[in-house]
C-alpha positions as CSV (number, residue, x, y, z in Angstrom):
1,A,-53.9,104.5,-112.2
2,A,-55.0,107.3,-114.5
3,L,-54.0,105.0,-117.5
4,G,-55.9,102.1,-116.2
5,L,-52.7,100.2,-115.6
6,S,-51.7,97.8,-112.8
7,E,-48.2,97.1,-113.1
8,P,-45.8,95.1,-110.9
9,A,-42.8,96.6,-109.4
10,Y,-40.8,94.2,-111.6
11,Q,-41.2,92.6,-114.9
12,P,-40.9,88.8,-114.8
13,R,-39.4,87.0,-117.8
14,G,-37.9,83.4,-118.2
15,L,-35.0,82.3,-120.2
16,N,-34.2,78.8,-121.5
17,T,-31.1,78.2,-123.7
18,E,-29.7,74.8,-124.8
19,F,-26.8,73.7,-126.8
20,A,-25.7,70.5,-128.4
21,I,-22.3,69.8,-130.2
22,G,-21.2,66.6,-131.6
23,K,-18.3,65.6,-133.8
24,V,-17.1,62.3,-135.3
25,D,-13.6,61.7,-137.2
26,H,-13.3,58.5,-139.2
27,Q,-10.1,57.2,-141.0
28,I,-11.9,55.6,-143.9
29,N,-8.7,54.3,-145.2
30,Q,-4.9,55.4,-145.6
31,A,-6.0,58.0,-148.3
32,N,-9.2,59.3,-147.0
33,R,-10.4,61.1,-143.8
34,L,-14.0,61.9,-142.9
35,S,-15.0,64.4,-140.3
36,V,-18.7,65.2,-139.6
37,R,-20.0,67.6,-137.0
38,Y,-23.4,68.9,-135.8
39,M,-24.3,71.8,-133.7
40,F,-27.8,72.6,-132.2
41,F,-28.8,75.9,-130.4
42,D,-32.2,76.8,-129.0
43,N,-33.0,80.0,-127.0
44,F,-36.4,80.8,-125.7
45,I,-37.3,84.0,-123.6
46,T,-40.7,84.7,-122.3
47,A,-41.9,88.2,-121.6
48,N,-39.1,89.8,-123.4
49,V,-39.4,93.4,-123.0
50,G,-37.0,96.2,-122.4
51,G,-38.4,97.6,-119.1
52,G,-38.1,101.3,-118.1
53,L,-41.0,103.2,-119.5
54,T,-42.1,100.1,-121.5
55,S,-44.8,98.1,-119.9
56,S,-45.2,94.4,-119.8
57,Q,-48.2,94.8,-122.2
58,R,-45.7,95.2,-125.0
59,A,-43.9,91.8,-124.0
60,T,-43.2,89.2,-126.5
61,D,-42.1,85.6,-126.2
62,F,-39.0,85.2,-128.3
63,A,-37.9,81.9,-129.9
64,D,-34.4,81.3,-131.7
65,R,-33.4,77.9,-133.0
66,Q,-30.5,76.8,-135.3
67,H,-29.2,73.5,-136.6
68,S,-25.9,73.3,-138.4
69,T,-24.3,70.3,-140.0
70,G,-21.0,70.1,-141.7
71,A,-18.8,67.5,-143.3
72,Q,-15.1,67.4,-144.4
73,L,-13.4,64.8,-146.5
74,I,-9.6,65.0,-146.9
75,S,-8.1,62.8,-149.6
76,T,-4.5,62.1,-150.9
77,I,-4.3,61.1,-154.5
78,G,-1.0,59.4,-155.2
79,G,2.1,61.3,-153.7
80,N,1.5,64.8,-155.0
81,L,-2.3,65.6,-154.8
82,L,-4.4,66.5,-151.9
83,N,-8.1,67.3,-152.1
84,E,-10.3,69.1,-149.4
85,L,-14.1,68.7,-149.8
86,R,-16.4,70.5,-147.2
87,I,-20.1,70.7,-147.2
88,Q,-22.3,72.5,-144.8
89,Y,-26.0,72.9,-144.2
90,A,-27.5,75.3,-141.7
91,T,-30.9,76.5,-140.9
92,R,-32.1,79.1,-138.3
93,A,-35.6,80.2,-137.4
94,Q,-36.6,83.3,-135.1
95,S,-40.1,84.3,-134.1
96,R,-42.1,86.5,-131.6
97,T,-45.4,85.9,-130.3
98,P,-47.6,87.9,-127.6
99,S,-46.6,87.0,-124.1
100,A,-49.1,85.9,-121.5
101,L,-48.7,89.6,-120.2
102,A,-49.3,91.2,-123.5
103,G,-51.9,93.8,-124.1
104,T,-54.1,94.1,-127.3
105,G,-54.7,96.8,-130.0
106,P,-52.2,99.1,-131.4
107,A,-49.1,100.2,-129.3
108,V,-49.1,103.5,-127.7
109,N,-46.2,105.8,-126.4
110,I,-46.9,108.5,-124.2
111,S,-43.7,110.5,-124.2
112,G,-41.9,110.4,-121.0
113,V,-44.7,108.6,-119.1
114,A,-45.2,104.9,-120.5
115,N,-45.2,102.6,-123.5
116,I,-48.4,100.6,-123.4
117,G,-50.9,98.8,-125.7
118,G,-50.2,95.6,-127.9
119,P,-46.8,94.4,-128.7
120,I,-46.6,95.5,-132.2
121,A,-44.7,98.8,-132.1
122,S,-42.3,97.8,-134.8
123,V,-42.0,95.2,-137.5
124,S,-39.8,93.1,-135.2
125,D,-42.5,92.7,-132.5
126,A,-45.1,90.1,-132.1
127,G,-46.0,88.5,-135.5
128,F,-42.3,88.7,-136.6
129,G,-40.8,85.6,-138.3
130,F,-37.4,84.9,-139.8
131,T,-36.0,81.7,-141.3
132,Q,-32.8,81.2,-143.2
133,N,-31.4,78.1,-144.9
134,V,-27.8,78.0,-146.1
135,M,-26.1,75.3,-148.1
136,Q,-22.4,75.5,-148.8
137,V,-19.9,73.7,-150.8
138,N,-16.1,74.2,-150.8
139,N,-13.4,72.2,-152.5
140,S,-9.9,72.9,-153.1
141,T,-7.1,70.7,-154.8
142,T,-3.3,71.2,-154.1
143,W,-0.8,69.8,-156.6
144,L,2.9,69.4,-155.7
145,R,5.1,69.8,-158.5
146,G,8.8,70.5,-158.0
147,D,9.3,73.8,-156.1
148,H,5.5,74.8,-156.7
149,A,2.5,74.0,-154.7
150,L,-0.4,74.9,-157.1
151,K,-3.8,75.2,-155.6
152,A,-7.2,75.7,-157.1
153,G,-10.7,75.6,-155.7
154,L,-14.3,76.7,-155.5
155,D,-16.6,78.1,-152.9
156,L,-20.5,78.0,-153.6
157,Q,-23.0,79.1,-151.2
158,F,-26.9,79.2,-151.5
159,V,-29.0,81.3,-149.0
160,S,-32.8,81.1,-148.8
161,D,-34.5,83.8,-146.7
162,T,-38.1,84.0,-145.4
163,R,-39.2,87.2,-143.6
164,T,-42.6,87.9,-141.9
165,A,-43.3,91.3,-140.7
166,A,-45.3,92.3,-137.8
167,P,-48.4,94.3,-138.2
168,A,-46.9,97.2,-136.7
169,A,-49.1,100.1,-135.5
170,L,-47.9,102.8,-133.1
171,Y,-49.6,106.0,-131.7
172,T,-47.4,108.5,-130.0
173,F,-49.0,111.2,-127.6
174,A,-47.2,114.2,-126.1
175,S,-48.9,113.7,-122.8
176,T,-51.3,111.6,-120.6
177,A,-54.1,114.2,-121.1
178,A,-53.8,114.0,-124.9
179,Y,-54.1,110.3,-124.6
180,Q,-57.0,110.2,-122.3
181,A,-58.9,112.8,-124.6
182,A,-58.4,110.4,-127.5
183,V,-59.8,107.4,-125.5
184,S,-62.8,109.3,-124.4
185,G,-63.5,110.6,-127.9
186,A,-62.9,114.2,-126.8
187,N,-60.0,114.7,-129.1
188,P,-59.5,111.3,-131.1
189,F,-56.8,113.0,-133.2
190,G,-54.9,114.3,-130.6
191,Y,-51.8,112.1,-131.1
192,Q,-48.5,113.5,-132.3
193,S,-47.8,110.9,-134.8
194,F,-49.2,107.5,-136.1
195,T,-46.8,105.1,-137.9
196,Q,-48.0,101.8,-139.5
197,Y,-46.1,99.1,-141.5
198,F,-47.4,98.6,-145.1
199,G,-45.8,96.5,-148.0
200,L,-45.1,92.9,-148.3
201,P,-45.7,91.3,-144.9
202,E,-44.4,87.8,-146.2
203,L,-41.2,87.9,-148.1
204,E,-39.1,85.1,-149.7
205,Y,-35.9,85.7,-151.7
206,S,-32.7,83.7,-152.4
207,T,-29.1,84.7,-153.0
208,G,-26.0,82.9,-154.3
209,Q,-22.2,83.3,-153.9
210,Y,-19.8,81.7,-156.4
211,G,-16.1,82.1,-155.7
212,F,-13.2,80.4,-157.5
213,F,-9.4,80.8,-157.2
214,V,-6.1,79.6,-158.3
215,Q,-2.7,80.2,-156.6
216,D,0.9,79.0,-156.7
217,D,3.3,78.8,-153.8
218,W,6.6,79.0,-155.4
219,R,10.0,78.3,-153.4
220,V,12.2,80.3,-155.6
221,T,15.3,79.7,-153.4
222,P,15.8,77.9,-150.2
223,T,15.5,81.4,-148.3
224,L,12.7,83.1,-150.7
225,K,9.3,82.1,-151.3
226,L,6.8,83.7,-153.6
227,L,2.9,83.3,-153.4
228,Y,0.7,84.6,-156.1
229,G,-2.9,84.0,-157.3
230,V,-6.2,85.4,-158.3
231,R,-9.9,84.9,-157.1
232,Y,-13.1,85.6,-158.7
233,D,-16.3,86.1,-156.9
234,R,-19.9,86.6,-158.4
235,Y,-22.9,87.2,-156.2
236,G,-26.3,86.1,-157.4
237,V,-28.9,88.7,-156.3
238,P,-32.5,87.9,-155.7
239,D,-35.2,88.7,-158.1
240,G,-36.8,92.2,-157.8
241,V,-40.5,93.2,-157.7
242,A,-41.2,94.1,-161.4
243,N,-44.1,96.3,-160.4
244,A,-42.4,98.0,-157.4
245,P,-43.1,101.7,-157.2
246,I,-39.4,102.4,-156.8
247,A,-37.2,101.6,-159.7
248,T,-34.2,100.4,-157.8
249,S,-36.4,97.6,-156.2
250,Q,-37.7,96.4,-159.6
251,E,-34.3,94.9,-160.5
252,F,-30.9,94.5,-158.7
253,P,-27.6,94.8,-160.6
254,T,-25.0,92.0,-160.6
255,D,-21.4,92.8,-160.3
256,G,-19.5,90.7,-162.8
257,N,-15.9,92.0,-162.7
258,N,-14.8,90.9,-159.1
259,F,-11.3,89.8,-160.1
260,A,-9.1,89.8,-156.9
261,P,-5.3,89.3,-157.5
262,R,-3.0,88.7,-154.5
263,V,0.6,88.4,-154.0
264,G,3.0,87.8,-151.2
265,V,6.7,87.0,-150.5
266,V,8.4,85.3,-147.5
267,W,12.3,85.9,-147.1
268,T,14.5,84.3,-144.6
269,L,17.2,86.6,-143.5
270,G,20.9,85.9,-142.7
271,E,22.7,82.8,-142.5
272,S,21.2,81.7,-139.1
273,R,17.8,82.1,-140.5
274,N,16.5,83.5,-137.2
275,S,14.5,86.2,-138.9
276,V,11.7,86.0,-141.5
277,L,10.4,89.0,-143.4
278,R,6.9,88.8,-145.0
279,A,5.0,91.1,-147.2
280,N,1.7,90.7,-149.0
281,T,-1.0,92.6,-150.7
282,G,-4.3,91.9,-152.5
283,I,-7.7,92.9,-153.4
284,M,-10.8,91.4,-151.6
285,Y,-14.5,91.6,-152.4
286,D,-17.2,91.2,-149.7
287,Q,-20.9,90.2,-150.3
288,T,-23.8,92.7,-150.0
289,L,-25.7,92.3,-146.8
290,N,-29.0,90.2,-147.4
291,A,-30.7,92.7,-145.1
292,I,-30.2,95.4,-147.8
293,Y,-32.2,93.4,-150.4
294,E,-34.9,92.8,-147.7
295,Q,-35.3,96.5,-147.1
296,A,-35.6,97.2,-150.8
297,L,-38.1,94.3,-151.4
């Protein structure tokens, strides 16, 4: 009551989640088989708030929706060639808006007492927005030649990101008395800290992934098989901000030496061939998380 709040004993919220998945397989002809799939996901939560010391004044309505479509075409060419083509397009969007229970103004935390005010305590609160579009093309071709199964392929992926940061503003007070003194004007600067987001509230950037490989599956003898190959990965980084105050945000480096050799062996033991010994090793390169670029930008 001293804070001017009238809170229910519980925090009402709603949740609605929907899924849709569909898949079609079609044998075009004897040499070509096509598969197409689609997936839809929708998640909507009203009055999404953590509870505990956090008042429903800080509640947001959270929306999350995704569409994903993929296709695969498997083709045989003659008696010794097999081609696999895969294409995928996926999009996802998230957002937070003030709920019907939300308060107004900056967010206020009173340590150990209550978290009240508007639902903008962080950049992921009300006003937050996120969209991501992903396009991927993957193709591999296998050529059977004697005791060898030669395979080569590529993997291309393009990601487009859009981010919107919430206009975050948060006051933290050590006690209820300090908060009341600030509200009345007796001590307007009696808060412990004030944090606010500044920078680029709207952000768009794109990244790319380019992978290529070649390998050989060689049956050396009826009981010994050797697999070896190499993959090359290159990651296309987003453009930096030329006039950024921090030099490392002005331009991002590109790593161009991601050559990854791999080798493996399979050996069948004994005349009964009931046991198989396998060994393999290789170098792998992973992509940089897109969130790292987001923070830098």
